[in-house]
N, C-alpha and C positions, 0 to 999 in steps of 0.2 A: 976091337974088331966089331963087336956087337953094336957099339955106338955108331960106327960107320954104316952098317946095314940099316939101322933105324933112321939115321940121317938121310940115306938114299931113298928109303920108302917114304918118309915125310916129304922130301923134295919132289918125288914123283907124284904123290897125291896133290900137293900144292900146285904143281905144273898142270895137271889134268883139270883141277878146279879153275885155274886161271884161263885155260883154253876153252873150257865150257862157258865161262862168263863172256869171253871175247867172241866166241862163235856158238850161239845157242842152238844152231842147226846140227851140232854134233851130239849124238847120243851113244851110250854104251849098251851094246847088245848083251844077250844072256851068256854068250861065250867069251865075254871080256874084250871083244874088239870094238873099235869105234866105227860108227856108221854116219856119214853125212846125209842129212835129209835132202830130198829131191826138191830144192827150191829154185835152183838156177834155171831150170827149164821153164819156169813160170815168171821169170823176171828178165829185165833187159836194161841196158844202160842208154841214157839219152842226155843231152846237154841243153841248157837254156842260157840265153844271153839277152842283153838289153836291159829294159826298165824293170828289173826285179831286184830284190834286196840281196840275194845271194846267188849270183850267176855261177854256173858250174855244171858238173856231170852228176847225175843222180841215177840210182837203181830204182826202177819202177816195176810194178806188177803188170801182168797182162791186162789188157783192156783199160789201162790208165788214160785219163783225159788230160787236156791242157790244164784244166783247173787243178788236177792232182799234182802236175809238174810245177805249176806256179806256187802251190801250197808248199811243196818240198823246197822251193827256192825262197821261202820266207815271204812270199806275196809280191804283188806288183808295187812299184814306186808310184808316187803321186804324179809322175811324168808319163806313166804308161798310157798308151792309146788303146782303150778297150775296143775300138772299132777294128783293130788289126789282128784280133784273134777271136776264136770261138772257144768258150770254156768247155763245151762238150765235145770238141774235136778229139778223136782218138790219136794218141801219139804212138810212134813206132821206134823200133830199135835203131840206134846209131845216128839218128837225126839230131842236128843242132837247131833248136827252135829259137826264134827271135821275138821278143816283145818290143814293138816299136814305141818310140817316144812321141808325145804330142808336140814337143817343142824342139827346135834345133839345138844341138849340143853346143854350137858356137854362140848361141844367144844367152848371154850371161844372166840377164834378168828373167828369161823364160816367159816373156809376155806375148809373143807372137807365135801362134800355132803354125806348124809346117803345113803347106798346101799339099793335099794328098788326093789321089785318084782311087776309085773303087774298082778293083780288078774283077769283081763279080757282076757289075752292072754298067760301067761306063763304056762308051763307044771307043773304037780304035783312035779316033781323032783326039778325044779327051785324054786317053792313056798316053798318047805320044807327046802331050804337053809337059810331061815330066822329063827332066834331064836324065838320060840313060835309057829311056824307052824310045827307040826309033820307030818309024812307021811300020817297018817290017816286024819288029818284036811286038808292037801293039796289035797288029793283025794276027800274029801267032797266038797272043794271049786270048783274043776273042775267039779264034778258031778252036783253041784248046778248051776254052770254057764251053763252047757250043757242042763240042764232041764228047767231052768227059764230065760235064756238069760243073757246078760252082766249086770254087776253091774253098777248102775248109781250113787251110793253114797258108801262111805266106811262103813257107818252104816249098809248097807245090809249084810255085813259079819256076823252080829249077827243072820241072818236067816239061816246060814249054820249049819248043824248038827255038834256039837262038839265045836263051837265057842260061848262061853259065854261072859259075860261082861268083866271078867278078861282077857281072851285071847284077846278079841277085843282091850282092852286098851293097852295091851302089844305089839300088832303087828300093830296098826293103823298108826304109824309113819313110817312103813317100807313097806307099800304097796301103789301102785298107780292104777289109773283106765285107764289111756291112756298115750301115749308117746308124 
C-alpha cells in the first residue's frame, strides 16, 4: 500500500513538472494552488501568407510590427516584393497578412516581374489598369486614400468600398504600397 502512495506522489510531481515545462506561465502560489500569469491580455493571434518561409498563424505581443510577424514566419523568401509591405506597420488581432511575390506563380523560371500599381500614389486611371480593379473601385481607392491617409498594409484595401474578400485576393499580388 505504501508503494502505491509513493508511486502516486511521484507521478503527481512528475506531471506538475511536465506541465510547468510545457506552460511556463503557470506558477505555484504560497497556498499550493496554481496561478496562470496574465499574458493572454497582452498577446493576440494573427496569420501570415504568401512569400514567407513558414506561413501560418502566430501569437504576437501587443504593438508588434510586420517585421516581427515576418521574423516569426522564418523571414521572407527571395520572391517577396518588399514594396508590398512596410516593416514598421503595426499588426492587429485576427488579420491575415499577405506578403506579395515579385514574380507570377505560373512563371516557372521566375524571370518576369509582375506589373504592379501603387495604391498610395497612382491615379485612378493607373489603378484601373489592373485586372480586378474596375473604374469604380479605383475611384474608391483614391477617395479612401484621400480621406483616411496612405495605406500601411495591403489588407487595408478591404476597408475600401467595393473591395470584398474575393476582389482583395484577386488583386493583392498586383499592388504595392511604396517604390
